[in-house]
N, C-alpha and C positions, 0 to 999 in steps of 0.2 A: 548427462542429457540422455533421453531415451531416443533410440532412433523412431519408434513407433506414435512419438508426440507430435504436437503443431508445432511445439517449439522447435525439433529440428529441420522439421519443412522450412521453416522462416530464416533459421538460422543456416541452412543448404542454401537457399535461393538467394541469400544478403551475402556470405561468403563466394560463392561463385561470380556471382555479379560483379565484384570488385576484385577478385584474382585476374580476372582477364581485362582487367584497366591496366595491369601493372606489369612490368618487364620481369626476369626472371629472377635476379635476384633479391629484389620486392617483392614477387609473389612466394618465394620461400621464405621471407621475414613474414609476412603477413597470414600463411598458411601457417606458421608456426605460432606466433599469436592463438589465430582461430582454434587450434588443436588447444593449447593451454586452456582457451576459455571452454572448450567443450570439455574437457576433462574435469577442470576446478570448476564446472557449473554449479554442482553442490557444496561438494567439501574443496572449498578451494585451497586447501593446504595441503595435496595430494598432487600439484603441480610441480613442489619442490621434490619430489618423488620423483618426477620424471626429470628434472633440471638434475638431482643426484646421480642418476642411471645416465644420462647424455655425459657429464662431464667427468665420470670415473670411465667409463670404454672407450670414453672418446680421447682420452687423456693414456689410456695401458694401450691403447693400438698406436698411437701416436709415438710412446717409446718403445715400443718392439720395433719400429724402424730405423730411431735414433738411439739405441742401446740394443745392438743385434744379438751380442755377447748374454744377454739378458731377456730374449725374445719370451720366452717360458715362463720364467718369471712374471712380467705383465702380462702375458695371457692369462695364467690361475691368478691374479690379483684380481683382475677385470669379472672371471667366472666364480670367485670364491664370493667377492663382493655381492655380485647379482643373488646367487644362492643362497647368500649368508640374509639379504635382507626379505627375500622370496620364504625363504624360512621363518625368516621371526613371525611374518605375517600371517602364512597362510597355515603353517605348522607346530608353533608353539607349543597353543592348547593342545593339540591332538598327543604332544608326545608327554606334555605333564598329564592330563587325565589319564593317558595309556599307562606310566610308569604309576599313578595312584591307584588303578584298578590293580596291577600287576603285585604293586605291595601289600595290599590290602589281600588280595588273592592268596598271599605265602606268610601271612597272618600278622601284617603289620598294624598297626593303631595307629592310623594318619587320616586326614579326612581330604574328600575331594577337595581340589580349588581350580579355578579358572579366571583369565584374564580378560577384560572386554578390550581385546583389539581389533580394531576397524580391517579388516580385508580390504585393499586398493581394489578397484573395479580394474578388472584386465590384467592384471601385475603377471599373473603365469604368462600371458602372453609376450609382453615386451621384455620379459625378463628373459625367455629363450630366444627372441630376436637378437638381442644384445649379444647374450652369451654366444650364439651362431655367429657372428660378426666378429667378437673378438676369436675365437678357433679358428674360422677363415683367415683374417688375417695372418695367426701363427702358420697356417698351413698354407700359406699364401695363395691362395683361392681369389683373394681381393687386394688391394691396395688399399690401407690406412687413408680415410679422404684429411684432407688438412682445413676444409672448411668445417667450423663446429655448426655454421647453421644447417647444411644440408644435412649434416649427422644428427641433430637436434629434430628435423622434421624428419628423418628414417625413423627414430626412436618415436614421436608422438602425432604422426600422420593420423586426424582422427578418426576418417572412415574405417580403419581398422586396427586401431589402439586396442579398441577391449575385449574383442574377441575374433582378433587375426583376420586374415591369412596369417599365419607368421611366416615372414617374407627374409629374402636371403639377400644378404649386402650387394652381392654382385648381380641383384636382379633389380633389386627395387632401387639404392642409391643412385646408382646412373641414371636414373627416371629423374631425379630431383636435379642432378650437375649437368641438365641438356636446358635445351629452348622448348618451351613446350608450344603446342598451337591447337587450339580448338576446332577439330573436325567434327563437323555435321554426322558424319558417318557415327562415330563415338558418340555425342549426343543421343543421337537415336538409339543404339544399342544400351546408353546407359538406363535410359526413362522405360524401356521394356525391359529390361534386368531388375530395376527396382521396383518396378509393380509386380513381377514375378514373386519378386522377395515379401515387398508388403503381404500380397494374398496366402502364400506361403505360413508367412507367420500369423497373421492378424485371422484369417479364418481356417485354414487345415489346423495349425499347433494349438493356437488358442483354444478349437470348436474340441477337438478330441482329448484335450488336457482336461475339459470337465468332466468327460470320462472317464479316464485316468484318476484322474483325484478322487470320483465317485466311489471308485470300486475301490482303489488303495485305502479309504477311510474305513472301509469295512473291515471288523475285526476276523470274521470267517465267511470270504465269499466264497468259497469253493473253488475249485479245479477250472473247470470251465471258464466261471466269471474270470480270477485271475489271470488265467491266460489273454481274455479279453483286455484285460484292464494293461497286462504287460505290452500284449498288440498295441492299444492306442498310445500306450507312451514313446515303443519305439519312433510309431507314424510322428506323435508330438516332437520327440526331439530331433529328427531328423529335417521336419519341416520349419522346426524354429533355429535352430542352428545354420542348416543350407538358406534360409532366409535372411537371416541377417549377413551372412557372404553372399549375398545377391545385392542387396542392397548398397553393405559395402564396395563390392566390386562397382556398380551402377555410379554411386557417388564420386567415388576416386576415378572413373572415366571423364566426369565430368569436371576435372582439374587436369586433365591429360596424362593420368597415371593409370596404367594395367598392373590388378592385383593377380594372384595366381589364383585358377581354379581351385576351391578347396572340397569339392563334391563331384562326383560324378556317376549318379543313379546307384548308389549303394548297393540298394536291395535288389539290384538285378544282378548281382554279384555269383559267382558257380562256385566260390570256393572261399574258406576263411581267408588266406592269404591275396584273394581279389578284391574283397570285401577292403580291406585296410588299404589296398590300391587305389580304391573309390572312395573312403570316408575320410572326413578330415586329412585332407592327403597333405595338406605344408607342417601339419603333426608328426603324420606318421613317418614321412619323409627325412624328417628332424630328428626324430629316434633314430632313425634308421643310422643315420649317418654317423652322428655322435654318440649313440650309445650302442646299438647292437653290433655297427660294424666294428668300433673300437675294442669291443670284448670276444671277437672271433669269427661272428656273423654264420653266411651256410657254406663259407670255406672249411669249417672248423670241425671235427669228430663229431659224434652224435652226441656225445654228454655234454661235450663244453658247447655246442648249437643249443641244447637244450638250455642250457645255462643261459645263454646271453638271451634266450628267446624270451624264458621265466622274469629274470633283470629288466629286460628290457620293457615288457607288458606290467609289471608290476609298481615299475614306476613311472608308468604312461598312465596307470590307474592311480596313483598316487597323486599325480598331477592335474588329475581332476579335482580333489577336494582329499582333504583331511580325514578319512574315515576308513575303517578297512573293507567295506562291503567294495572301494572302489580298489584295493588292493586284491582282491578275491578276482573281480571283472576282472581286472588285469591278466592275472593268474592262469584265468578261466580261458581266457582267448589266446596266450601265449602258450597254453597245452593245445588248442584247436589247430593253431598252426606248428607246433611240433608232430600231432596227431596227422596234420595232413601229409606233412615231410614223410613221417614215417610209411604212412600207407603209399606215395607218391615211389617209393623207393622198392616196395613188396608189390605194384602192380603197375605196369611201365604203359601199359592200356587204358588210359583215362573211358571212363564211359563218354562218347560220339554220339552226334545226332542230335535233332531237335527233342527226342523223348529221353536222352542222355541229359542233356545242358537243363533241360524241364527239370530233371529228377533231382542233381545237385544244385539247383539253383534253389527249391524249394527246400532240401535238408539246409544247405546256409542259410536261408531265410529263417528257418527254424532254431538253427543254432543260435545265431544273432541276437533276435528276440527274444530266448532265454537270457541271455546277458545280461538284458534291457530290465529282468527282473534284480539282478546282481546290481546292476547300477542304482535303481531307484530306491530299492528297501535299504535305507541309510543305516538302521539297526538292525537287520538282518531277522526282522522277524517271520516273512512271509517264507522266507528261505528255509528258517530253520524250523518252522510248523508245515513245509511243504507237505508231508504224507499224511499230517494229520487233518488237512483239509478234506473234506467233505467234497464228492464230484460236485455237486450243483450246490448252490448258495440255500443256507438254511429257511425257511416260511413255506415251504408249501409249494413255492409257485413253476417250481421246475424248469424247463428250458425257454420259457418264455423271455425274460430277463436278459440273461447273457445272448441269444439271437437276436435280440433286439440293439441291444449295447454296440453286437457285431457287426449289424448292418448298417446304423450309425458310421461306426469306425470306416469301415470298407467304402461309403457313398464320401464322406469328408477326404478320403485317404486317395479316391480315386484321380482327380489332376495329377495326383503325383506320377501314377501308374501311366496315364495317358501322356506324360510332356515328353518322353524319349521318343514316344513315336511320332510329336508334334516334331521334333529337332531332327530327327529322322528323314521325315518326307521334307521338313523347308530347305535342308542341306542334301538334299540327292536331285541331281540332273532337273528333267524340263521344271519340276516343281519349285526348285533353288531358282533358275531362271525368271520363271514368272514371280516371284517373291521379291529377288533383286530389283524388278525395272518397275515394282511399284512399292519400296521399301516403306516408304513413310507414308504412307495409305496405309498397309497391313501393318505396320508396328504400331502406327497411331490407334488402328481397332482395337490391337491385340490389350494395349496398354489402356485403355477406357476400358474395356469389356473388364479384365482384373480389377481396375479402380474402383468401378461400378460395384462387382463383387463385394470387394473390400467393405463400400460403403453399406450394402444391402446385409452381408452373412458374415461380419467379421464377430469375433465369440466377445462376451463381455465381460471377460476375466479381468482383460487388461493387462496381464502379467508380464512379468521382463522376459529379456533371452534368457533362457535357462542357463546358458555358458558364460553369461553374464558373474554368476557367481566363482568361475573357476579361475 
């Protein structure tokens, strides 16, 4: 069921209406049923996958407590099961095709073979969420829950099921275990957050997607036009993914559940490290805690730290998809962070002041934007032919098309750059007191404007959320 569909709006209103008529235990049962309906709306068999993940991870966590001498065995069993299922659905064809290509390159006489394996939507997200739970139980960071329904809702909670945020058990599980109340303040915030999310997806992301798709469909767009297309895609993927997260956070608030903030204006970052503290925060922190730190982290020597960074980011890249361009994108960001650490050790006084912050912000944004070319270019055609591209597109139209599309991209992206200013004013001193005093009127006006803009300006592509494919 698509978030941007009329069916989802009707579904959400109906589920919220029934949900608040029930007691806590009945709420969790009803929420679990609703989540299974949501996930199995198109392919009902996918619900069996959720049931399997729930049963195996629940049982292994409980056994860690009842069989303390075999805690590591049960933790590893849970992790291996989750990774095996993820590997089969997401990476089996990738490894087969890579092996066939390598075998052919070495002179073998075989043929390509792939299997028709359907990738379950959201599997990367709930796989990592359950793996985090198994490891946290093993590390004694969270006690294994004995209530199967509570755990099942933790795994299948439909607002964040298919594209996160990837929640930690010690933050989300207790919210399903306690009595919840519908608070007017939470409902008000939920509607505004969701309206902003719908606006980012249906207006900003879908409009700039047309620009990016048009440019990347050109065989030789030229370096300038390719840069515009990459910028448009960078705006698209941010508005698309953060838009989903806002809709998910807003929908969860309607059930009295608070999800983690997954984005914090990442394009305002002034270094690669700061970017990853602002972008897809739940995934970044997951890889930090469960991959990077166990490999040695920042407290190890230079060589070991470089290895930890590269391994972490290459795995992070492959998490996004079974394609070598994602591995290259991950390695690129790993090298950026390694380069930042090297430079910070050599230059103890970073650039200061407004000019310094602006300069480092522009450099960081440029480096991140180039990375989106690696992310978007699945077959690495544009990357491999980058230096063969003319400066301007062929056809003799000069700077006109690139500048026109750049202005369009900048116009659609303008609300993204204005949003930090709005949040800063709304939370600062006298302005915040005025807003709080007229909160319902103010937020109702904002939500109405955003939804009206969605109706008038929404893109015609109607594409799915980008991260649904991961």
